C-alpha positions as CSV (number, residue, x, y, z in Angstrom):
1,M,29.2,71.2,56.7
2,D,30.7,67.3,58.8
3,R,33.9,67.4,60.1
4,L,35.7,64.9,59.0
5,S,33.8,64.3,56.0
6,G,35.8,62.4,52.7
7,K,37.9,61.0,55.4
8,V,38.6,57.6,56.7
9,A,39.2,57.5,60.3
10,L,40.7,53.8,62.2
11,I,40.3,53.6,66.3
12,T,42.0,51.3,68.0
13,G,40.5,50.0,71.3
14,A,37.1,51.0,69.7
15,G,35.4,48.2,71.5
16,S,34.3,50.2,74.6
17,G,35.0,53.6,76.5
18,I,36.9,56.3,74.2
19,G,37.3,54.3,70.7
20,R,33.4,53.3,70.8
21,E,31.8,56.3,71.8
22,S,34.8,58.3,68.9
23,A,33.5,55.8,66.4
24,V,30.4,57.0,66.0
25,L,30.5,60.8,66.8
26,F,33.5,60.5,63.8
27,A,30.8,58.9,61.8
28,A,28.4,61.1,62.7
29,E,31.2,64.4,61.7
30,G,31.6,62.5,58.1
31,A,34.1,59.7,58.8
32,R,34.5,56.3,57.6
33,V,35.5,54.5,60.0
34,V,37.9,51.6,60.9
35,C,37.2,50.4,64.5
36,V,39.8,47.9,65.9
37,D,40.1,46.1,69.2
38,L,41.3,43.0,70.4
39,N,37.5,41.5,70.8
40,E,35.9,40.6,68.1
41,H,32.4,40.6,69.6
42,T,32.5,44.5,71.1
43,A,34.7,45.9,67.8
44,L,31.6,44.6,65.8
45,E,29.0,46.1,67.8
46,T,30.9,49.2,67.3
47,A,30.7,49.0,63.8
48,D,27.0,48.1,63.4
49,L,26.3,50.6,65.9
50,V,28.3,53.4,63.3
51,I,26.1,51.6,60.1
52,S,22.7,51.9,62.1
53,A,23.3,55.3,62.6
54,G,22.8,55.8,58.4
55,G,27.7,56.1,58.7
56,E,30.2,53.5,57.0
57,A,31.6,51.2,59.1
58,I,34.6,48.3,59.2
59,A,35.0,45.9,61.6
60,V,39.2,44.3,62.7
61,T,39.9,42.5,65.1
62,A,43.6,43.2,66.1
63,D,46.2,42.8,69.4
64,V,47.7,46.4,68.5
65,S,51.6,45.3,69.9
66,S,51.6,42.8,67.1
67,D,53.7,44.5,64.6
68,R,51.7,41.6,61.9
69,D,48.4,43.0,63.3
70,S,49.4,46.7,63.6
71,H,50.3,46.0,59.8
72,R,47.4,44.3,59.1
73,M,44.5,47.2,60.2
74,V,46.0,49.5,58.2
75,D,46.3,47.5,55.0
76,A,42.5,47.3,55.9
77,A,41.4,51.1,56.3
78,T,43.3,51.5,52.4
79,E,41.8,48.3,51.0
80,A,38.3,49.4,52.8
81,F,37.9,52.8,52.2
82,G,40.7,54.1,49.8
83,G,43.2,55.5,52.3
84,L,43.6,57.3,56.1
85,H,43.9,60.3,57.0
86,V,42.7,60.4,61.1
87,M,45.3,57.1,63.1
88,F,43.8,57.6,66.8
89,N,45.7,55.3,68.4
90,N,43.2,54.7,72.1
91,A,43.6,50.9,72.9
92,G,45.9,50.3,76.4
93,I,45.2,48.9,79.5
94,M,44.7,49.7,83.2
95,H,45.9,46.3,84.3
96,S,44.7,45.5,88.3
97,D,47.6,44.0,89.5
98,D,49.8,47.3,88.5
99,G,50.5,48.8,91.4
100,D,54.6,50.4,92.9
101,S,57.9,49.3,91.7
102,Q,57.6,46.7,94.7
103,S,54.6,44.9,94.1
104,T,54.9,45.1,90.3
105,S,55.3,42.1,88.3
106,E,58.3,42.1,85.1
107,A,55.5,40.3,83.7
108,I,52.8,43.3,84.2
109,W,55.1,45.7,83.1
110,D,55.9,44.3,80.1
111,L,52.4,43.1,79.3
112,T,51.0,47.0,79.9
113,M,54.0,48.8,78.1
114,N,53.4,46.5,74.8
115,I,49.8,47.6,74.9
116,N,50.1,51.8,75.8
117,A,53.4,51.6,73.9
118,K,55.1,49.4,71.8
119,G,50.8,49.5,70.5
120,V,51.2,53.5,69.8
121,F,54.5,53.2,67.8
122,L,53.0,50.2,65.8
123,G,50.4,52.6,65.0
124,C,51.9,55.0,63.8
125,K,55.3,53.1,61.7
126,Y,52.4,51.5,59.9
127,G,50.0,54.7,60.2
128,I,51.8,57.1,59.2
129,P,53.5,56.1,55.4
130,A,48.9,55.6,55.5
131,I,48.5,59.2,55.4
132,L,51.1,60.6,54.5
133,E,49.8,57.9,50.9
134,S,46.2,59.7,51.6
135,G,47.4,64.0,51.8
136,G,48.1,64.1,54.8
137,G,45.8,64.2,58.0
138,S,45.5,63.9,62.3
139,I,47.7,61.6,64.9
140,I,46.0,61.1,68.2
141,N,47.6,59.0,70.9
142,T,45.8,58.6,74.1
143,A,48.2,59.3,77.1
144,S,47.0,60.8,80.7
145,F,47.5,62.7,82.9
146,V,49.0,60.9,85.4
147,A,51.9,61.2,82.8
148,R,52.5,64.6,84.4
149,L,51.6,64.3,87.4
150,G,52.1,60.7,89.1
151,A,49.5,58.5,90.0
152,A,47.9,58.7,93.5
153,T,46.3,55.3,93.6
154,P,50.5,53.3,92.5
155,Q,50.6,52.4,88.4
156,V,53.5,52.5,88.2
157,A,53.9,50.6,85.2
158,Y,50.3,52.7,83.3
159,T,52.0,55.9,83.9
160,A,55.6,54.8,82.8
161,S,53.9,53.7,79.2
162,K,51.5,57.0,79.4
163,G,54.8,59.4,79.7
164,A,56.1,56.9,76.9
165,V,52.8,57.7,74.4
166,L,53.8,61.8,75.4
167,A,57.5,61.6,74.9
168,L,57.1,59.5,71.5
169,T,54.3,61.9,70.2
170,R,56.1,65.2,70.6
171,E,59.2,63.6,68.7
172,L,56.3,62.1,66.5
173,A,54.7,66.4,65.7
174,V,58.4,67.4,65.5
175,V,59.1,65.2,62.4
176,H,56.6,64.8,60.8
177,A,55.3,68.6,61.2
178,R,55.9,69.6,57.5
179,Q,54.5,66.6,55.4
180,G,51.7,68.6,56.4
181,I,50.2,65.1,59.5
182,R,50.2,66.9,62.8
183,V,50.5,64.6,66.7
184,N,49.1,65.8,69.4
185,A,48.9,63.3,73.3
186,L,44.8,63.1,74.2
187,C,45.5,63.4,78.2
188,P,42.6,62.3,80.4
189,G,41.9,61.9,84.0
190,P,39.6,60.5,85.7
191,L,37.2,59.0,83.5
192,R,34.1,56.9,84.5
193,T,34.6,53.9,82.4
194,E,34.9,50.3,83.1
195,L,38.1,50.1,82.8
196,L,38.8,52.5,86.1
197,M,35.8,51.4,88.2
198,N,37.0,47.7,88.1
199,L,40.0,49.1,89.6
200,L,39.1,51.5,91.5
201,D,36.5,49.1,93.3
202,T,35.8,50.7,96.4
203,D,34.2,54.2,97.3
204,E,37.1,54.7,99.4
205,K,39.4,54.0,96.5
206,R,37.3,56.4,94.3
207,R,37.1,58.6,96.3
208,R,40.7,59.5,96.7
209,R,41.1,59.0,93.0
210,L,38.3,61.8,92.7
211,V,39.8,64.3,96.0
212,H,41.9,66.7,93.2
213,V,39.5,67.2,90.9
214,P,38.2,71.2,91.1
215,M,35.7,69.7,89.0
216,G,34.4,66.5,91.9
217,R,33.2,64.3,89.6
218,F,34.3,61.6,86.7
219,G,35.0,62.9,83.0
220,L,32.4,61.0,80.4
221,A,34.1,58.3,77.3
222,E,31.9,61.1,75.8
223,E,33.2,64.0,76.9
224,M,37.3,62.4,74.9
225,A,35.8,61.8,71.7
226,K,34.9,65.3,71.0
227,A,38.0,66.5,72.3
228,A,39.5,63.7,70.1
229,L,37.6,64.8,67.7
230,F,38.8,68.3,67.7
231,L,42.2,67.7,67.4
232,A,41.2,65.6,64.6
233,S,39.5,67.9,62.8
234,E,41.0,71.2,60.9
235,D,39.3,73.1,63.8
236,A,42.5,71.7,65.1
237,S,45.5,73.3,62.0
238,Y,47.4,75.3,64.2
239,V,48.0,72.2,66.6
240,T,50.5,70.0,66.7
241,G,52.5,68.6,69.6
242,T,50.3,68.8,72.2
243,E,49.5,67.6,75.3
244,F,45.7,68.1,75.3
245,L,44.6,67.7,78.8
246,V,40.8,67.3,79.2
247,D,40.7,66.2,82.9
248,G,38.5,68.8,84.7
249,G,41.5,70.6,86.0
250,I,42.9,67.9,88.0
251,A,46.0,68.9,86.9
252,S,45.4,73.0,87.7
253,A,45.2,71.6,91.0
254,Y,48.7,69.7,91.7
255,V,50.6,72.5,90.2
256,T,47.8,75.3,92.4
257,A,49.6,72.9,95.4
258,E,53.1,72.4,94.8
């Protein structure tokens, strides 16, 4: 039996990377998928991929840092499919001008926090009532291994924003545990995504990021999608409030080094 049969899943950042892979995989597992992205074209592309594979999907253009847009994307899910069971707050940015505390501007800090942290808050703010109305479900918030370890290549706003996602996830998990809502943070390690490869734009930068990864390679978006599927499904029925590290062993390598 499909692991998400009869479920409605909303995925932000669905136009590429983890979001796109998750949309395709969730649909293959029986979910009707709401593909949300700031980029209308890529959101439509992902929805078309789902539909062409025999699944059900709609595309929604939304800025997750906007209260109005976040409300609207959840409304679109319930209007199109009659409910909401899985909320994957995945949208995020890693800005090339994000550096250390001296070099990072206030504007880059605010932009990063608004999308990466506020965007998760707003997704939960409007997603939770819809999930409760649908009888419960799962929320997955994309954090990062850097929220636990810090980044070898300085990106202070990104790291702080992902730390906020972890803290928010823990609190919401506790608050809603007895209401049938599980809330977990997916913490990817370094991934071979366009976002990170554009930031690590030289072989030297890429080698520096990989030096502490025991598996010796970047992770793949489809590997993160499989982890998100576990958290979304009833396979994870007793899992809430966790930091689900899918990081090639990098967190263990840092702990061992200490």
